[in-house]
C-alpha positions as CSV (number, residue, x, y, z in Angstrom):
1,M,26.5,95.0,-9.1
2,T,27.6,95.2,-12.7
3,N,30.9,97.2,-12.9
4,P,33.6,97.6,-15.4
5,A,36.7,95.5,-14.9
6,P,38.7,96.9,-11.9
7,S,42.2,98.1,-12.8
8,Q,45.3,96.4,-11.5
9,D,46.1,99.7,-9.7
10,Y,42.8,99.5,-7.9
11,I,43.4,95.9,-6.8
12,D,47.0,96.8,-5.7
13,A,45.7,99.7,-3.6
14,L,43.2,97.5,-1.9
15,V,45.9,94.9,-1.1
16,E,48.1,97.6,0.4
17,S,45.3,99.0,2.5
18,I,44.5,95.6,3.9
19,R,48.1,94.8,4.6
20,Q,48.5,98.0,6.6
21,A,45.5,97.3,8.8
22,D,46.0,95.8,12.3
23,E,43.1,93.4,11.7
24,L,41.4,92.2,8.5
25,P,39.0,95.0,7.4
26,H,35.9,93.1,6.3
27,D,34.7,95.8,3.9
28,L,38.0,96.1,2.1
29,L,38.4,92.3,2.0
30,C,35.0,92.0,0.3
31,E,36.0,94.7,-2.2
32,L,39.1,92.8,-3.0
33,L,37.3,89.5,-3.4
34,F,34.7,91.0,-5.7
35,A,37.3,92.9,-7.7
36,L,39.1,89.7,-8.5
37,I,35.8,88.1,-9.6
38,D,34.8,91.2,-11.7
39,R,38.2,91.3,-13.3
40,F,37.9,87.6,-14.3
41,C,34.3,87.9,-15.6
42,A,35.1,91.0,-17.6
43,K,37.6,89.0,-19.6
44,Q,35.1,86.3,-20.6
45,P,33.5,86.4,-24.1
46,P,30.1,88.0,-24.1
47,K,27.0,85.9,-24.8
48,T,25.9,86.0,-28.4
49,G,22.9,84.6,-30.2
50,P,19.1,84.9,-29.8
51,G,17.3,85.2,-26.5
52,R,17.1,87.8,-23.7
53,G,20.1,88.7,-21.6
54,K,20.7,87.4,-18.2
55,T,18.8,89.0,-15.4
56,Y,21.7,88.3,-13.0
57,P,25.2,88.7,-14.4
58,D,27.7,85.9,-14.1
59,S,29.7,88.0,-11.7
60,T,26.8,88.1,-9.3
61,I,26.4,84.3,-9.4
62,L,30.1,83.7,-9.0
63,K,30.4,86.1,-6.0
64,L,27.5,84.4,-4.2
65,D,28.8,80.9,-4.9
66,M,32.2,81.9,-3.6
67,L,30.7,83.5,-0.5
68,I,28.7,80.3,0.3
69,H,31.9,78.4,0.8
70,L,34.3,81.0,2.1
71,T,31.9,82.0,4.8
72,G,31.1,78.4,5.6
73,K,27.4,78.5,4.8
74,H,25.5,75.4,3.9
75,G,23.8,76.6,0.7
76,E,21.9,79.1,-1.3
77,T,19.2,79.9,1.4
78,E,21.8,80.7,4.0
79,I,24.0,82.9,1.8
80,L,21.1,84.9,0.5
81,R,20.1,85.6,4.0
82,E,23.6,86.6,4.8
83,A,23.9,88.7,1.6
84,K,20.8,90.7,2.5
85,R,22.2,91.5,6.0
86,H,25.9,92.1,5.2
87,Y,26.6,92.3,1.5
88,R,23.6,94.1,0.1
89,Q,25.5,97.2,-1.0
90,Y,27.6,95.1,-3.4
91,F,24.7,93.8,-5.5
92,D,22.1,95.6,-7.6
93,K,19.6,92.8,-7.0
94,L,19.7,89.3,-5.6
95,P,18.0,86.2,-7.1
96,D,15.8,83.9,-5.0
97,Q,17.0,80.6,-3.8
98,S,15.7,78.5,-6.6
99,R,17.0,80.8,-9.3
100,L,20.4,81.0,-7.6
101,W,20.6,77.2,-7.5
102,H,19.9,76.9,-11.2
103,R,22.2,79.7,-12.2
104,I,25.1,78.2,-10.2
105,R,24.4,74.9,-12.0
106,E,24.6,76.7,-15.4
107,A,27.8,78.5,-14.4
108,L,29.8,75.3,-13.5
109,P,32.0,75.6,-16.6
110,L,32.7,79.3,-15.7
111,I,33.4,78.4,-12.1
112,E,35.9,75.7,-13.2
113,R,37.6,78.2,-15.6
114,F,37.9,80.6,-12.7
115,R,39.6,77.9,-10.7
116,R,42.0,77.1,-13.5
117,T,42.8,80.8,-13.9
118,L,43.6,81.1,-10.2
119,R,45.6,77.9,-10.4
120,A,47.7,79.3,-13.2
121,W,48.3,82.6,-11.3
122,L,49.6,80.6,-8.4
123,G,52.2,78.9,-10.6
124,V,51.1,75.3,-10.0
125,D,52.6,74.0,-13.2
126,Y,56.0,75.0,-12.1
127,E,55.9,72.7,-9.0
128,E,57.7,69.4,-9.3
129,L,56.1,67.7,-6.3
130,R,52.5,66.6,-5.8
131,I,50.6,64.9,-2.9
132,L,47.5,62.8,-3.7
133,D,44.9,61.1,-1.6
134,S,41.1,60.4,-1.6
135,L,38.4,61.5,0.8
136,P,35.1,59.6,1.4
137,I,32.0,61.6,0.8
138,P,29.1,59.6,2.3
139,V,25.5,60.0,1.3
140,A,24.4,57.2,3.6
141,L,25.9,55.1,6.4
142,P,24.9,51.7,7.7
143,N,22.8,53.3,10.5
144,S,21.1,55.9,8.2
145,R,17.4,56.0,7.9
146,P,15.9,53.8,5.0
147,G,15.9,55.7,1.7
148,R,18.7,58.1,2.6
149,G,20.8,58.9,-0.5
150,N,18.3,57.4,-3.0
151,G,18.6,60.5,-5.2
152,F,22.1,59.6,-6.2
153,E,22.3,57.5,-9.3
154,R,26.1,57.0,-9.3
155,A,26.6,56.5,-5.6
156,D,28.1,53.1,-4.6
157,G,29.1,51.1,-1.6
158,G,32.7,51.6,-0.3
159,Y,35.0,51.3,2.6
160,C,37.6,53.8,3.9
161,A,40.3,51.7,5.7
162,S,42.0,54.7,7.4
163,K,38.7,55.8,9.0
164,K,37.3,52.3,9.3
165,L,34.2,53.7,7.6
166,K,31.7,51.6,5.6
167,Y,29.4,53.9,3.6
168,R,27.5,54.5,0.4
169,G,28.4,57.4,-1.7
170,F,31.5,58.8,-3.4
171,K,35.1,59.6,-2.9
172,L,37.0,62.7,-3.9
173,G,40.4,62.1,-5.4
174,M,42.7,65.1,-5.2
175,V,46.3,66.2,-6.1
176,I,47.8,69.2,-4.3
177,T,51.1,71.0,-4.3
178,P,53.5,71.2,-1.4
179,Q,51.8,74.5,-0.5
180,G,48.4,72.9,-0.3
181,I,47.1,74.3,-3.6
182,P,44.6,72.0,-5.3
183,D,45.9,70.9,-8.7
184,V,43.7,68.1,-10.0
185,Y,40.5,66.6,-8.5
186,E,37.9,64.1,-9.6
187,L,34.7,62.8,-8.0
188,F,34.4,59.0,-8.1
189,S,31.9,56.5,-6.8
190,A,33.0,55.0,-3.5
191,R,33.7,51.5,-4.8
192,P,36.9,51.7,-6.9
193,H,40.2,51.0,-5.1
194,D,42.5,54.1,-4.9
195,I,44.9,52.4,-7.4
196,K,42.2,52.8,-10.1
197,L,42.1,56.5,-9.5
198,L,45.7,57.0,-10.6
199,D,44.9,57.3,-14.4
200,D,42.5,60.1,-13.8
201,L,44.5,61.9,-11.1
202,L,48.0,61.6,-12.8
203,G,47.0,61.0,-16.4
204,Q,48.2,64.5,-17.5
205,A,51.2,64.7,-15.2
206,H,54.8,64.7,-16.4
207,D,58.2,64.9,-14.8
208,I,57.0,65.1,-11.2
209,I,57.2,63.2,-7.9
210,A,53.8,62.1,-6.6
211,L,53.4,61.2,-2.9
212,G,50.6,58.8,-1.9
213,D,49.5,56.7,1.0
214,K,49.5,52.9,1.1
215,G,46.2,52.8,-0.8
216,F,48.1,53.7,-4.0
217,I,50.7,50.9,-3.7
218,S,51.1,49.3,-7.0
219,D,54.6,48.4,-8.4
220,P,53.3,47.8,-11.9
221,K,51.5,51.1,-12.0
222,A,54.4,52.9,-10.5
223,E,56.7,51.5,-13.3
224,Q,54.2,52.4,-15.9
225,L,54.0,56.0,-14.7
226,L,57.8,56.3,-14.6
227,D,58.3,54.8,-18.1
228,R,55.5,56.7,-19.9
229,Q,55.3,60.0,-18.0
230,A,58.5,60.3,-16.0
231,V,56.3,60.4,-12.8
232,V,57.9,59.0,-9.7
233,L,55.1,57.6,-7.5
234,L,56.3,57.2,-3.8
235,T,54.1,55.6,-1.2
236,Y,54.8,54.2,2.3
237,R,55.6,50.5,1.9
238,R,53.8,47.8,3.8
239,R,55.8,45.9,6.4
240,N,55.5,42.6,4.6
241,Q,56.8,43.9,1.3
242,K,60.3,42.9,0.2
243,R,61.4,46.4,-0.8
244,Q,61.1,48.9,2.0
245,N,61.3,52.7,1.8
246,T,64.8,54.3,1.8
247,P,65.6,56.9,4.4
248,L,65.2,59.6,1.8
249,E,61.8,58.3,0.8
250,R,60.7,58.2,4.4
251,W,61.9,61.8,4.9
252,V,60.0,63.1,1.9
253,L,56.8,61.3,2.7
254,G,57.0,62.4,6.4
255,R,57.8,66.0,5.4
256,Y,55.0,66.5,2.9
257,R,52.3,63.8,2.7
258,Q,50.4,64.8,5.9
259,L,49.6,68.2,4.3
260,I,46.8,66.8,2.2
261,E,45.1,65.7,5.5
262,T,45.2,69.3,6.6
263,V,43.6,70.4,3.3
264,F,40.9,67.8,3.6
265,S,40.3,68.9,7.2
266,Q,39.6,72.5,6.0
267,L,37.6,71.4,3.0
268,H,35.2,69.5,5.3
269,G,35.5,71.4,8.6
270,H,34.9,74.9,7.2
271,M,33.3,74.2,3.7
272,H,31.4,71.0,4.6
273,L,32.8,68.9,1.8
274,Q,31.7,65.6,3.4
275,S,28.2,66.9,4.4
276,T,27.2,69.2,1.5
277,G,23.4,68.6,1.9
278,A,23.2,67.7,-1.8
279,K,20.4,65.4,-2.8
280,T,21.5,64.4,-6.3
281,D,24.6,63.6,-8.3
282,L,24.5,67.0,-10.0
283,G,23.9,68.8,-6.7
284,L,27.0,67.2,-5.3
285,I,29.1,68.0,-8.3
286,K,27.9,71.6,-8.1
287,R,29.0,71.8,-4.4
288,V,32.4,70.1,-5.0
289,I,33.3,72.4,-7.9
290,G,32.3,75.5,-5.8
291,I,34.2,74.3,-2.7
292,V,37.5,73.5,-4.5
293,T,37.3,76.8,-6.4
294,A,36.6,78.9,-3.3
295,F,39.4,77.1,-1.4
296,T,41.8,78.1,-4.2
297,L,40.5,81.7,-4.2
298,G,41.1,81.8,-0.5
299,I,44.7,80.8,-1.1
300,V,45.0,83.6,-3.7
301,L,43.7,86.2,-1.2
302,N,46.2,85.0,1.4
303,V,49.1,85.2,-1.1
304,L,48.2,88.7,-2.0
305,L,47.9,89.7,1.7
306,G,51.0,88.0,2.8
307,R,49.1,85.6,5.1
308,P,49.6,81.9,5.7
309,L,48.3,80.2,2.6
310,L,45.9,77.8,4.3
311,A,44.5,80.3,6.9
312,I,41.3,80.5,4.9
313,K,38.6,80.1,7.6
314,E,39.7,83.3,9.2
315,L,39.2,85.5,6.1
316,F,35.4,85.6,6.4
317,A,34.8,84.0,9.8
């Protein structure tokens, strides 16, 4: 439904009403979710130039994409069925499955801008600690049927030592804050060693401490990050290495590093990050951008409502 930008007073009133309820009121939560999206979309520059206007406004497409992942659905077909049953009053009209797929693809830059707006609102840049890791995203396993994953041009063979998993596909590199908020993420083919992901994941970082697992051990790279960017890269050391972790390093790693495993567990367990159903590189990229953005949006909702930040599944379960 195309609406003017909701006022901050309206959003504050919704937040207060939800906070006072004994249980999460689904209707008010939907109104809050859609108000945040409407407010963001209203601030975007209008389309100019020749051609007819969009049949479905960007706000409609963004709402449906966020609902796919926040509700744990597997794709456009499922969310359109769900929208017709439970969210119809919030939309003037709904696209069909094919049109929604193409409109989400066209809206990827908008979706990423939305994520960065949420990230800025959460104050990520003021955090001095980061946790990084990679997550395998298989498109085919050794026991998969012949031809599975053939639609992916950039997929490659890889091995995840922590899971003892040999697969063909991709890996998601991610950097989060100590609260579990996604900061930087990149999609790589499965083959590169995690050390080679550091330039992409920490290339824009300055004056922070970054915690990684043993896959990121590289003394030369750690020295380079420290000298050029004032980034302190801490990892667990291998037992056969001459220099071992200090007690303080072990405490910091033990206190914070496991959090990224919790984030990955939610991204897959509720939002199906490792089993998106995508059939092509672009389809996978579309899913990953939507999932990370919806996860960040869920954190924003929890901040507003005074709930545990990572209690995202319960919002629209």
